[in-house]
KOLMARVO-330333 format. One record per residue: residue in one letter; z, y, x of N, C-alpha, C in turn. Coordinates in nm, 4 decimals. Example, Ala and Ser with C-alpha at 12.3 -4.5 7.8 and 13.67 -1.06 7.14 Angstrom:
2
PT  code      n.zz      n.yy      n.xx     ca.zz     ca.yy     ca.xx      c.zz      c.yy      c.xx
PT     A    0.7800   -0.5690    1.3190    0.7800   -0.4500    1.2300    0.7800   -0.3300    1.3200
PT     S    0.7080   -0.2250    1.2850    0.7140   -0.1060    1.3670    0.7870    0.0030    1.2900
//
This chain:
83
PT  code      n.zz      n.yy      n.xx     ca.zz     ca.yy     ca.xx      c.zz      c.yy      c.xx
PT     X    0.6985    6.0512    1.5594    0.6580    6.1281    1.6731    0.5084    6.1111    1.6952
PT     X    0.4381    6.2202    1.7082    0.2935    6.2133    1.7229    0.2567    6.1613    1.8612
PT     X    0.1364    6.1089    1.8731    0.0885    6.0613    2.0032    0.0775    6.1780    2.1009
PT     X    0.0318    6.2912    2.0520    0.0183    6.4076    2.1396    0.1545    6.4500    2.1946
PT     X    0.2578    6.4520    2.1091    0.3915    6.4885    2.1494    0.4457    6.3881    2.2526
PT     X    0.4230    6.2608    2.2294    0.4671    6.1559    2.3177    0.3992    6.1682    2.4525
PT     X    0.2696    6.1901    2.4546    0.1922    6.2060    2.5758    0.2440    6.3252    2.6552
PT     X    0.2704    6.4358    2.5909    0.3224    6.5549    2.6565    0.4596    6.5255    2.7149
PT     X    0.5436    6.4557    2.6412    0.6768    6.4238    2.6877    0.6684    6.3376    2.8158
PT     X    0.5814    6.2368    2.8147    0.5659    6.1478    2.9321    0.5135    6.2270    3.0513
PT     X    0.4117    6.3113    3.0266    0.3493    6.3844    3.1372    0.4425    6.4923    3.1925
PT     X    0.5371    6.5387    3.1120    0.6293    6.6422    3.1596    0.7514    6.5856    3.2323
PT     X    0.7639    6.4572    3.2330    0.8786    6.3927    3.2992    0.8683    6.4113    3.4517
PT     X    0.9831    6.4252    3.5184    0.9791    6.4317    3.6656    0.9088    6.3083    3.7217
PT     X    0.8436    6.3258    3.8348    0.7675    6.2163    3.8981    0.8475    6.0899    3.9113
PT     X    0.9696    6.0978    3.9618    1.0517    5.9795    3.9875    1.0818    5.9049    3.8562
PT     X    1.1110    5.9808    3.7490    1.1403    5.9154    3.6197    1.0130    5.8514    3.5642
PT     X    0.9003    5.9198    3.5796    0.7731    5.8685    3.5320    0.7404    5.7367    3.6023
PT     X    0.7524    5.7351    3.7350    0.7185    5.6146    3.8117    0.8194    5.5050    3.7848
PT     X    0.9459    5.5359    3.7709    1.0481    5.4352    3.7439    1.0225    5.3665    3.6114
PT     X    0.9661    5.4376    3.5157    0.9422    5.3775    3.3822    0.8122    5.2987    3.3805
PT     X    0.7138    5.3356    3.4616    0.5848    5.2685    3.4597    0.5698    5.1556    3.5610
PT     X    0.6250    5.1696    3.6790    0.6026    5.0683    3.7820    0.6397    4.9254    3.7404
PT     X    0.7543    4.9085    3.6733    0.7882    4.7698    3.6350    0.6838    4.7051    3.5424
PT     X    0.6158    4.7858    3.4654    0.5145    4.7324    3.3746    0.3946    4.6759    3.4513
PT     X    0.3637    4.7350    3.5652    0.2468    4.6955    3.6408    0.2810    4.6027    3.7587
PT     X    0.4035    4.5995    3.8001    0.4435    4.5165    3.9151    0.5220    4.3943    3.8711
PT     X    0.5390    4.3769    3.7434    0.6135    4.2633    3.6950    0.5283    4.1362    3.7078
PT     X    0.5910    4.0203    3.6992    0.5133    3.8955    3.7020    0.4068    3.8973    3.5924
PT     X    0.3019    3.8271    3.6161    0.1947    3.8185    3.5173    0.1920    3.6791    3.4591
PT     X    0.1473    3.6714    3.3369    0.1317    3.5451    3.2685   -0.0136    3.5283    3.2239
PT     X   -0.0551    3.4091    3.1994   -0.1914    3.3809    3.1521   -0.1883    3.3499    3.0030
PT     X   -0.2786    3.4141    2.9319   -0.2965    3.3874    2.7904   -0.4413    3.3514    2.7715
PT     X   -0.4664    3.2276    2.7241   -0.6035    3.1818    2.6999   -0.6328    3.1816    2.5514
PT     X   -0.7547    3.2205    2.5195   -0.8045    3.2206    2.3799   -0.9352    3.1414    2.3792
PT     X   -0.9272    3.0100    2.3564   -1.0463    2.9248    2.3660   -1.1610    2.9645    2.2712
PT     X   -1.1263    3.0070    2.1501   -1.2300    3.0388    2.0534   -1.3158    3.1591    2.1035
PT     X   -1.2609    3.2410    2.1884   -1.3357    3.3539    2.2418   -1.3779    3.3290    2.3865
PT     X   -1.3490    3.2080    2.4371   -1.3772    3.1737    2.5784   -1.3240    3.2810    2.6744
PT     X   -1.1980    3.3198    2.6522   -1.1365    3.4275    2.7345   -1.0038    3.3833    2.7907
PT     X   -0.9690    3.4380    2.9060   -0.8403    3.4166    2.9645   -0.7954    3.5513    3.0185
PT     X   -0.6732    3.5891    2.9889   -0.6207    3.7186    3.0311   -0.4950    3.6969    3.1158
PT     X   -0.4815    3.7779    3.2189   -0.3570    3.7848    3.2951   -0.2906    3.9151    3.2548
PT     X   -0.1708    3.9033    3.1970   -0.1028    4.0174    3.1395    0.0355    4.0348    3.1957
PT     X    0.0867    4.1527    3.1863    0.2217    4.1798    3.2315    0.3228    4.1096    3.1405
PT     X    0.4056    4.0313    3.2029    0.5062    3.9572    3.1249    0.6036    4.0515    3.0539
PT     X    0.6394    4.1590    3.1178    0.7334    4.2552    3.0613    0.6773    4.3206    2.9371
PT     X    0.5494    4.3564    2.9406    0.4888    4.4205    2.8235    0.4835    4.3228    2.7069
PT     X    0.4482    4.1983    2.7329    0.4468    4.0985    2.6244    0.5844    4.0756    2.5679
PT     X    0.6850    4.0647    2.6546    0.8245    4.0454    2.6085    0.8667    4.1595    2.5159
PT     X    0.8404    4.2797    2.5586    0.8830    4.3973    2.4826    0.8132    4.4058    2.3470
PT     X    0.6903    4.3630    2.3390    0.6117    4.3805    2.2177    0.6145    4.2613    2.1220
PT     X    0.6560    4.1438    2.1736    0.6433    4.0253    2.0895    0.7568    3.9239    2.1117
PT     X    0.8391    3.9016    2.0102    0.9394    3.7982    2.0230    0.8782    3.6593    2.0459
PT     X    0.7597    3.6383    1.9921    0.6922    3.5119    2.0130    0.6651    3.4856    2.1606
PT     X    0.6072    3.5849    2.2285    0.5767    3.5694    2.3703    0.7034    3.5634    2.4561
PT     X    0.8048    3.6391    2.4161    0.9329    3.6325    2.4868    0.9893    3.4903    2.4850
PT     X    0.9866    3.4296    2.3682    1.0383    3.2932    2.3551    0.9446    3.1905    2.4252
PT     X    0.8149    3.2172    2.4193    0.7183    3.1262    2.4800    0.7376    3.1172    2.6305
PT     X    0.7506    3.2284    2.6960    0.7558    3.2291    2.8421    0.8946    3.2146    2.8990
PT     X    0.9978    3.2208    2.8179    1.1320    3.2049    2.8691    1.1916    3.0697    2.8301
PT     X    1.1246    2.9981    2.7436    1.1770    2.8696    2.6973    1.1609    2.7588    2.8003
PT     X    1.2140    2.6428    2.7629    1.2084    2.5258    2.8507    1.0813    2.4440    2.8268
PT     X    0.9928    2.4949    2.7476    0.8657    2.4272    2.7210    0.7702    2.4403    2.8370
PT     X    0.6586    2.3686    2.8297    0.5578    2.3733    2.9333    0.5086    2.5167    2.9608
PT     X    0.4920    2.5932    2.8556    0.4453    2.7312    2.8710    0.5376    2.8145    2.9611
PT     X    0.6663    2.7940    2.9420    0.7642    2.8649    3.0243    0.7583    2.8217    3.1669
PT     X    0.7372    2.6951    3.1896    0.7269    2.6447    3.3272    0.6000    2.6900    3.3940
PT     X    0.4888    2.6855    3.3223    0.3577    2.7184    3.3779    0.3288    2.8686    3.3768
PT     X    0.4036    2.9439    3.2925    0.3790    3.0852    3.2727    0.2364    3.1092    3.2228
PT     X    0.1914    3.0191    3.1340    0.0612    3.0340    3.0692    0.0677    2.9676    2.9309
PT     X   -0.0183    3.0167    2.8442   -0.0244    2.9609    2.7086   -0.1670    2.9683    2.6555
PT     X   -0.1961    2.8845    2.5643   -0.3263    2.8836    2.4966   -0.3058    2.9119    2.3510
PT     X   -0.3698    3.0143    2.3003   -0.3603    3.0491    2.1593   -0.4746    2.9845    2.0841
PT     X   -0.4398    2.9117    1.9799   -0.5442    2.8477    1.8978   -0.5440    2.9129    1.7625
PT     X   -0.6610    2.9201    1.7070   -0.6794    2.9801    1.5735   -0.6349    2.8808    1.4688
PT     X   -0.5576    2.9281    1.3752   -0.5113    2.8436    1.2639   -0.5603    2.9080    1.1337
PT     X   -0.6314    2.8297    1.0553   -0.6822    2.8783    0.9265   -0.5713    2.8654    0.8262
PT     X   -0.5116    2.9779    0.7889   -0.4011    2.9810    0.6950   -0.4484    2.9746    0.5489
PT     X   -0.5750    3.0026    0.5280   -0.6324    2.9942    0.3941   -0.5845    3.1092    0.3025
PT     X   -0.5122    3.2047    0.3587   -0.4634    3.3149    0.2755   -0.5631    3.4315    0.2697
PT     X   -0.5447    3.5124    0.1697   -0.6261    3.6338    0.1601   -0.5506    3.7492    0.2311
PT     X   -0.6122    3.8084    0.3252   -0.5520    3.9164    0.4038   -0.6043    4.0418    0.3572
//
């Protein structure tokens, strides 16, 4: 499905359907993701991260410190591989 087709489909949806699909993404709890190598910290929608990444879903729902604090720090790991 092309981006143009998807955009048209979303924009043609009735207002209530459109809002019902978008509001949870923006009103959901937020989590903190820190990237020390870039000196950045982001507050992101937990729902969006869950939907897009099994890693983040497990990180924030687990019994580990990240799940309790609702924050995580990403560190760069040199895998030594050719990408």
